[in-house]
PALO-323985 format. One record per residue (C-alpha): residue in one letter; residue number from 1; x, y, z. Coordinates in steps of 0.25 Angstrom, whole numbers, plus 5000, padded with zeros to 4 digits. Layout:
N
   type   seq      X      Y      Z
      A   NUM      X      Y      Z
...
//
This chain:
568
   type   seq      X      Y      Z
      X     1   5138   5074   4904
      X     2   5135   5087   4899
      X     3   5139   5099   4909
      X     4   5136   5114   4909
      X     5   5148   5122   4904
      X     6   5152   5131   4916
      X     7   5158   5141   4906
      X     8   5145   5142   4899
      X     9   5137   5144   4912
      X    10   5145   5158   4915
      X    11   5139   5164   4902
      X    12   5126   5172   4903
      X    13   5120   5165   4891
      X    14   5121   5152   4898
      X    15   5115   5158   4910
      X    16   5104   5164   4903
      X    17   5101   5151   4895
      X    18   5101   5143   4908
      X    19   5091   5152   4915
      X    20   5082   5152   4903
      X    21   5081   5137   4903
      X    22   5078   5137   4918
      X    23   5067   5147   4916
      X    24   5062   5139   4904
      X    25   5061   5126   4913
      X    26   5055   5134   4924
      X    27   5044   5139   4914
      X    28   5042   5125   4909
      X    29   5040   5120   4923
      X    30   5030   5130   4925
      X    31   5022   5126   4913
      X    32   5022   5112   4918
      X    33   5017   5116   4931
      X    34   5006   5124   4925
      X    35   5002   5112   4916
      X    36   5001   5103   4928
      X    37   4991   5113   4934
      X    38   4982   5113   4921
      X    39   4969   5107   4919
      X    40   4968   5094   4911
      X    41   4960   5094   4898
      X    42   4954   5082   4893
      X    43   4942   5078   4885
      X    44   4928   5074   4891
      X    45   4918   5079   4901
      X    46   4922   5076   4916
      X    47   4911   5067   4923
      X    48   4915   5062   4936
      X    49   4929   5058   4933
      X    50   4926   5054   4919
      X    51   4927   5063   4906
      X    52   4915   5060   4896
      X    53   4912   5067   4883
      X    54   4926   5065   4877
      X    55   4924   5077   4868
      X    56   4922   5088   4878
      X    57   4934   5094   4885
      X    58   4935   5096   4900
      X    59   4945   5100   4910
      X    60   4949   5091   4921
      X    61   4954   5100   4933
      X    62   4968   5096   4938
      X    63   4970   5093   4953
      X    64   4979   5102   4961
      X    65   4994   5097   4960
      X    66   4999   5089   4972
      X    67   5009   5093   4982
      X    68   5023   5089   4977
      X    69   5029   5077   4983
      X    70   5041   5068   4980
      X    71   5038   5055   4973
      X    72   5043   5042   4980
      X    73   5049   5036   4968
      X    74   5063   5038   4962
      X    75   5063   5050   4953
      X    76   5072   5054   4941
      X    77   5079   5067   4938
      X    78   5076   5072   4924
      X    79   5084   5083   4918
      X    80   5085   5093   4906
      X    81   5097   5093   4897
      X    82   5101   5106   4890
      X    83   5114   5109   4883
      X    84   5125   5108   4893
      X    85   5114   5108   4905
      X    86   5106   5097   4912
      X    87   5096   5104   4921
      X    88   5086   5095   4930
      X    89   5071   5096   4926
      X    90   5061   5092   4936
      X    91   5070   5082   4944
      X    92   5064   5071   4951
      X    93   5050   5071   4943
      X    94   5052   5058   4936
      X    95   5049   5045   4946
      X    96   5055   5031   4945
      X    97   5055   5019   4954
      X    98   5067   5012   4951
      X    99   5072   5000   4957
      X   100   5086   4995   4961
      X   101   5093   4986   4950
      X   102   5090   4971   4953
      X   103   5101   4964   4961
      X   104   5109   4952   4959
      X   105   5103   4939   4964
      X   106   5112   4927   4968
      X   107   5104   4915   4963
      X   108   5107   4906   4975
      X   109   5100   4916   4984
      X   110   5089   4922   4974
      X   111   5088   4912   4962
      X   112   5073   4918   4958
      X   113   5070   4931   4951
      X   114   5056   4935   4950
      X   115   5049   4947   4943
      X   116   5037   4952   4937
      X   117   5038   4955   4922
      X   118   5039   4969   4917
      X   119   5033   4974   4904
      X   120   5035   4989   4906
      X   121   5044   4997   4897
      X   122   5043   5011   4902
      X   123   5057   5012   4908
      X   124   5063   5010   4894
      X   125   5055   5021   4887
      X   126   5058   5030   4899
      X   127   5073   5027   4898
      X   128   5071   5031   4883
      X   129   5065   5044   4887
      X   130   5076   5048   4896
      X   131   5087   5044   4886
      X   132   5080   5051   4874
      X   133   5080   5064   4883
      X   134   5095   5062   4885
      X   135   5095   5057   4900
      X   136   5098   5043   4906
      X   137   5085   5038   4913
      X   138   5085   5038   4929
      X   139   5089   5024   4933
      X   140   5076   5022   4941
      X   141   5069   5024   4927
      X   142   5075   5012   4920
      X   143   5070   4998   4922
      X   144   5078   4988   4914
      X   145   5067   4978   4912
      X   146   5058   4989   4905
      X   147   5070   4992   4896
      X   148   5071   4977   4892
      X   149   5056   4975   4890
      X   150   5055   4987   4881
      X   151   5060   4978   4870
      X   152   5055   4966   4863
      X   153   5064   4953   4862
      X   154   5064   4941   4854
      X   155   5056   4931   4863
      X   156   5047   4920   4858
      X   157   5033   4923   4856
      X   158   5022   4915   4865
      X   159   5013   4907   4856
      X   160   5000   4907   4865
      X   161   4994   4916   4874
      X   162   4991   4906   4884
      X   163   5007   4905   4886
      X   164   5009   4921   4885
      X   165   5024   4920   4886
      X   166   5037   4915   4881
      X   167   5049   4915   4890
      X   168   5063   4917   4884
      X   169   5076   4916   4891
      X   170   5090   4918   4885
      X   171   5104   4921   4892
      X   172   5116   4930   4887
      X   173   5129   4935   4893
      X   174   5127   4947   4900
      X   175   5133   4959   4892
      X   176   5138   4967   4903
      X   177   5143   4955   4912
      X   178   5149   4942   4904
      X   179   5148   4935   4917
      X   180   5133   4935   4918
      X   181   5121   4931   4909
      X   182   5109   4938   4905
      X   183   5096   4930   4906
      X   184   5084   4935   4898
      X   185   5070   4930   4900
      X   186   5060   4935   4890
      X   187   5045   4934   4890
      X   188   5036   4937   4878
      X   189   5021   4938   4879
      X   190   5010   4933   4870
      X   191   5007   4942   4858
      X   192   4992   4944   4859
      X   193   4986   4945   4846
      X   194   4977   4957   4843
      X   195   4965   4948   4841
      X   196   4967   4942   4856
      X   197   4969   4955   4863
      X   198   4958   4958   4873
      X   199   4950   4971   4873
      X   200   4957   4983   4880
      X   201   4951   4993   4889
      X   202   4961   5004   4891
      X   203   4960   5017   4899
      X   204   4970   5027   4894
      X   205   4974   5035   4906
      X   206   4981   5048   4902
      X   207   4988   5058   4911
      X   208   4985   5072   4906
      X   209   4991   5080   4918
      X   210   5000   5092   4916
      X   211   5012   5083   4916
      X   212   5008   5076   4904
      X   213   5008   5088   4895
      X   214   5022   5086   4889
      X   215   5024   5080   4875
      X   216   5029   5067   4880
      X   217   5017   5065   4889
      X   218   5003   5067   4885
      X   219   5005   5069   4870
      X   220   5012   5055   4870
      X   221   5001   5049   4878
      X   222   4991   5053   4868
      X   223   5000   5046   4857
      X   224   5002   5034   4865
      X   225   4988   5031   4869
      X   226   4982   5036   4855
      X   227   4991   5025   4849
      X   228   4986   5014   4858
      X   229   4972   5018   4855
      X   230   4975   5015   4840
      X   231   4978   5000   4845
      X   232   4965   4997   4851
      X   233   4956   4985   4847
      X   234   4941   4986   4845
      X   235   4938   4980   4858
      X   236   4947   4990   4866
      X   237   4943   5002   4873
      X   238   4951   5014   4878
      X   239   4947   5025   4888
      X   240   4955   5038   4892
      X   241   4956   5044   4906
      X   242   4965   5056   4909
      X   243   4970   5062   4922
      X   244   4976   5075   4926
      X   245   4971   5082   4939
      X   246   4959   5073   4937
      X   247   4955   5061   4929
      X   248   4944   5059   4918
      X   249   4940   5050   4906
      X   250   4943   5056   4893
      X   251   4938   5044   4884
      X   252   4929   5033   4888
      X   253   4932   5019   4883
      X   254   4932   5019   4868
      X   255   4939   5011   4856
      X   256   4939   5023   4847
      X   257   4954   5026   4844
      X   258   4950   5040   4839
      X   259   4943   5044   4851
      X   260   4954   5039   4860
      X   261   4964   5047   4852
      X   262   4955   5059   4852
      X   263   4954   5059   4867
      X   264   4969   5058   4869
      X   265   4971   5069   4859
      X   266   4963   5078   4868
      X   267   4971   5076   4881
      X   268   4979   5088   4887
      X   269   4988   5088   4899
      X   270   4987   5097   4912
      X   271   4985   5095   4927
      X   272   4990   5087   4938
      X   273   4990   5072   4938
      X   274   4979   5064   4945
      X   275   4984   5050   4940
      X   276   4978   5042   4951
      X   277   4964   5047   4947
      X   278   4967   5045   4933
      X   279   4970   5030   4935
      X   280   4958   5028   4944
      X   281   4949   5033   4933
      X   282   4956   5025   4922
      X   283   4954   5012   4930
      X   284   4939   5016   4933
      X   285   4938   5018   4918
      X   286   4945   5004   4914
      X   287   4936   4997   4924
      X   288   4923   5003   4918
      X   289   4928   4998   4904
      X   290   4934   4985   4910
      X   291   4936   4974   4899
      X   292   4935   4960   4905
      X   293   4946   4951   4898
      X   294   4952   4964   4892
      X   295   4963   4974   4894
      X   296   4960   4984   4904
      X   297   4971   4994   4906
      X   298   4973   5009   4910
      X   299   4984   5015   4902
      X   300   4990   5027   4910
      X   301   4998   5037   4902
      X   302   5005   5047   4911
      X   303   5019   5053   4916
      X   304   5015   5047   4930
      X   305   5015   5060   4937
      X   306   5003   5058   4946
      X   307   5002   5069   4956
      X   308   4987   5070   4959
      X   309   4978   5060   4966
      X   310   4983   5045   4967
      X   311   4998   5047   4963
      X   312   5005   5038   4972
      X   313   5011   5026   4965
      X   314   5007   5016   4976
      X   315   4992   5021   4976
      X   316   4992   5020   4960
      X   317   4998   5006   4961
      X   318   4987   5001   4970
      X   319   4977   5007   4961
      X   320   4982   5000   4948
      X   321   4984   4987   4956
      X   322   4969   4987   4959
      X   323   4965   4989   4945
      X   324   4976   4980   4940
      X   325   4969   4969   4948
      X   326   4955   4973   4942
      X   327   4961   4971   4928
      X   328   4964   4984   4924
      X   329   4979   4986   4921
      X   330   4988   4999   4919
      X   331   4998   5003   4909
      X   332   5006   5016   4911
      X   333   5012   5024   4900
      X   334   5022   5034   4905
      X   335   5025   5047   4898
      X   336   5034   5060   4899
      X   337   5046   5064   4908
      X   338   5048   5074   4919
      X   339   5038   5069   4929
      X   340   5037   5055   4925
      X   341   5033   5045   4936
      X   342   5038   5032   4930
      X   343   5038   5025   4944
      X   344   5022   5026   4945
      X   345   5020   5023   4930
      X   346   5028   5010   4930
      X   347   5023   5005   4944
      X   348   5008   5007   4942
      X   349   5008   5000   4928
      X   350   5015   4988   4935
      X   351   5005   4987   4946
      X   352   4994   4989   4935
      X   353   4998   4977   4927
      X   354   5002   4985   4915
      X   355   5014   4991   4909
      X   356   5022   5004   4910
      X   357   5027   5011   4897
      X   358   5034   5024   4895
      X   359   5030   5032   4883
      X   360   5041   5042   4878
      X   361   5037   5043   4863
      X   362   5026   5040   4853
      X   363   5034   5028   4848
      X   364   5034   5022   4863
      X   365   5019   5025   4864
      X   366   5017   5017   4851
      X   367   5027   5005   4856
      X   368   5019   5004   4869
      X   369   5005   5006   4865
      X   370   5005   5002   4851
      X   371   5015   4992   4847
      X   372   5015   4985   4861
      X   373   5000   4988   4864
      X   374   4997   4973   4866
      X   375   5008   4971   4876
      X   376   5004   4984   4883
      X   377   4990   4981   4885
      X   378   4987   4966   4883
      X   379   4991   4958   4895
      X   380   4994   4943   4891
      X   381   5000   4939   4905
      X   382   5000   4946   4920
      X   383   5008   4944   4932
      X   384   5020   4939   4924
      X   385   5032   4935   4933
      X   386   5045   4930   4930
      X   387   5054   4921   4940
      X   388   5068   4917   4936
      X   389   5075   4906   4945
      X   390   5090   4905   4942
      X   391   5098   4892   4944
      X   392   5110   4895   4954
      X   393   5117   4884   4947
      X   394   5117   4892   4934
      X   395   5115   4907   4939
      X   396   5121   4913   4952
      X   397   5117   4928   4951
      X   398   5106   4935   4943
      X   399   5100   4949   4942
      X   400   5087   4953   4934
      X   401   5089   4966   4925
      X   402   5077   4975   4929
      X   403   5063   4971   4934
      X   404   5067   4977   4948
      X   405   5053   4982   4950
      X   406   5047   4968   4945
      X   407   5054   4959   4955
      X   408   5045   4949   4962
      X   409   5047   4940   4974
      X   410   5049   4925   4971
      X   411   5036   4921   4977
      X   412   5029   4932   4969
      X   413   5031   4923   4957
      X   414   5021   4913   4959
      X   415   5011   4922   4967
      X   416   5000   4926   4957
      X   417   4996   4937   4966
      X   418   5008   4945   4964
      X   419   5007   4955   4952
      X   420   5017   4955   4941
      X   421   5018   4961   4927
      X   422   5009   4959   4915
      X   423   5014   4956   4901
      X   424   5006   4961   4888
      X   425   5004   4954   4874
      X   426   5018   4952   4867
      X   427   5025   4958   4879
      X   428   5039   4954   4882
      X   429   5047   4953   4896
      X   430   5062   4952   4897
      X   431   5070   4950   4909
      X   432   5085   4949   4910
      X   433   5093   4943   4921
      X   434   5109   4944   4922
      X   435   5113   4931   4928
      X   436   5127   4925   4933
      X   437   5130   4911   4929
      X   438   5134   4903   4941
      X   439   5149   4903   4942
      X   440   5150   4916   4935
      X   441   5154   4929   4942
      X   442   5142   4936   4948
      X   443   5139   4949   4954
      X   444   5138   4943   4968
      X   445   5150   4937   4973
      X   446   5151   4922   4978
      X   447   5146   4920   4992
      X   448   5154   4913   5003
      X   449   5142   4903   5007
      X   450   5135   4901   4993
      X   451   5129   4887   4992
      X   452   5130   4879   4980
      X   453   5118   4879   4970
      X   454   5107   4870   4975
      X   455   5106   4856   4969
      X   456   5093   4860   4961
      X   457   5101   4871   4954
      X   458   5112   4862   4950
      X   459   5102   4852   4945
      X   460   5096   4862   4937
      X   461   5108   4867   4930
      X   462   5102   4867   4916
      X   463   5094   4879   4921
      X   464   5099   4893   4922
      X   465   5086   4898   4927
      X   466   5071   4896   4928
      X   467   5061   4906   4923
      X   468   5047   4906   4928
      X   469   5036   4915   4922
      X   470   5022   4917   4929
      X   471   5010   4925   4923
      X   472   4995   4926   4923
      X   473   4987   4927   4910
      X   474   4979   4940   4909
      X   475   4967   4934   4915
      X   476   4973   4924   4924
      X   477   4976   4924   4939
      X   478   4985   4912   4940
      X   479   4999   4913   4935
      X   480   5005   4904   4925
      X   481   5020   4899   4925
      X   482   5030   4898   4915
      X   483   5044   4892   4918
      X   484   5056   4891   4909
      X   485   5071   4887   4913
      X   486   5083   4894   4908
      X   487   5094   4884   4903
      X   488   5108   4885   4909
      X   489   5113   4884   4895
      X   490   5109   4898   4893
      X   491   5121   4902   4901
      X   492   5130   4897   4890
      X   493   5130   4908   4880
      X   494   5134   4902   4867
      X   495   5129   4913   4858
      X   496   5127   4928   4858
      X   497   5114   4933   4863
      X   498   5103   4937   4853
      X   499   5102   4952   4850
      X   500   5089   4952   4857
      X   501   5095   4947   4870
      X   502   5106   4957   4869
      X   503   5097   4968   4867
      X   504   5089   4965   4879
      X   505   5102   4964   4887
      X   506   5106   4978   4881
      X   507   5093   4984   4886
      X   508   5095   4978   4900
      X   509   5109   4983   4901
      X   510   5104   4997   4897
      X   511   5093   4997   4908
      X   512   5103   4992   4918
      X   513   5113   5003   4914
      X   514   5103   5014   4915
      X   515   5100   5009   4929
      X   516   5115   5009   4933
      X   517   5116   4993   4935
      X   518   5130   4991   4941
      X   519   5130   4977   4936
      X   520   5131   4982   4921
      X   521   5145   4985   4924
      X   522   5152   4994   4913
      X   523   5142   4989   4902
      X   524   5140   5002   4895
      X   525   5128   5008   4887
      X   526   5137   5006   4874
      X   527   5138   4991   4877
      X   528   5122   4991   4879
      X   529   5121   4997   4866
      X   530   5130   4987   4859
      X   531   5123   4976   4866
      X   532   5109   4980   4861
      X   533   5115   4979   4847
      X   534   5108   4985   4835
      X   535   5094   4981   4835
      X   536   5084   4984   4824
      X   537   5072   4986   4832
      X   538   5068   5001   4834
      X   539   5066   5000   4849
      X   540   5080   4993   4851
      X   541   5087   5003   4842
      X   542   5081   5014   4851
      X   543   5086   5006   4863
      X   544   5101   5006   4857
      X   545   5099   5022   4855
      X   546   5095   5024   4869
      X   547   5107   5017   4874
      X   548   5116   5026   4865
      X   549   5109   5038   4872
      X   550   5111   5033   4886
      X   551   5126   5031   4882
      X   552   5127   5046   4879
      X   553   5121   5049   4892
      X   554   5129   5039   4900
      X   555   5138   5049   4907
      X   556   5126   5057   4913
      X   557   5121   5053   4926
      X   558   5107   5046   4926
      X   559   5097   5057   4929
      X   560   5106   5065   4938
      X   561   5107   5079   4941
      X   562   5119   5083   4933
      X   563   5117   5097   4932
      X   564   5130   5106   4932
      X   565   5135   5109   4946
      X   566   5132   5123   4944
      X   567   5117   5121   4941
      X   568   5114   5112   4953
//
């Protein structure tokens, strides 16, 4: 960890430089405050909450700033590094809603694990942003399943849309604990050909408040959404709604990519953030242009810093759930740093039957809204749930790596009224369980009054576990069931795991390491990097480099106040 030199602190030059730096930071904060109070300039003429005449400029007056209040969700401390000094900047502005690491389960007491699928990837891109800035991410910002699902794996391709999934299972010795095994369950969705894609009614909802004026916010939003406009088909339509102190329609539904890009180019940032009003207007516009049998989706691009009007996360969730039930889904795209409200972004996307991604670069924008547009927009199955029942004759204990905020009760699995995650065309979902074979040393010691495995378990010794998958087709209301046993023979490891499986295990270990998982023992980031191997894919190569960055930061506390004592 870098420390401020006491000897240098005594010099007048160092004192002058430090005072200058602090003055500059104060000036910058004043600029941001002034920007937040500015008006919002968009294009169009204000008509009862809607902006028409796309070529005429108009000013939307900002609402007065709300009184300061402490958010209820967990928050991270961000900090600024300068040579020899680490000074806090805007502590507590980024908001996360982290969950405790999943506990160990004893199979004889809890043989069944049930969870909703998760296709979000925002936690990985956000983690990459922190590491790229020379900081370890807050533990609450890391969700292991989103790191794992950021990458694609070698799963068999479904052949028919009527059966939109394949289920792949395999087992390897756990790299950080030779006494346990890793069970991988992989789903792969049907790749929807372009000719089979339904028409899309998309509403771009763009935050143009003052907090979006940074280079990694509104300019990146424009690039991301302009790229998506280039992927439109002849039957697709796009509208643009903006919000700051007030909300307005910048562009009515159109298929003209040039008009969409032109409208995006004219957006400027300023004012406070009436995000709730923007969502209400975007949903209203989506309803007015609703396409039966098509994709009807609001795509929200923001830093999540709602501070005017409906800003409570629970109230926003109630709104998006109502619209979800009417057939309009929600995708959230997060941008920027400093005041980023990830807790709100991830939760409303989940409740809106959409997905959440964090855009930290133009390359990530192209990946999410270009290369993976079909999986982002076109749903092939909804309310997808996974349930795994372990055989106590073969497995004594288990834990699921990640999915803490996706856990369901066992009875929720067959209840079609319980909402779950959706999967888009060509999407993949990967889950990793760490399991203890019966007879091996586990995390929980033997109990004095343990009963012998039931007769049915002994009779089914050929099975390690039984995997169930429930899903509904996009226009269906009744779920379908897929069942697949995992053979007990998989516990007998006869060959080295595939590089693909090793890489998935490395990503899981990295996520758990960043979260401070004590069950990883002394498994190091150097070992994580070695486990990942030398992949040829660009995104996997980048992962290996990020692990290397984390190694270099490993002696620094995670997002703690490690200023020199003299500066505290």
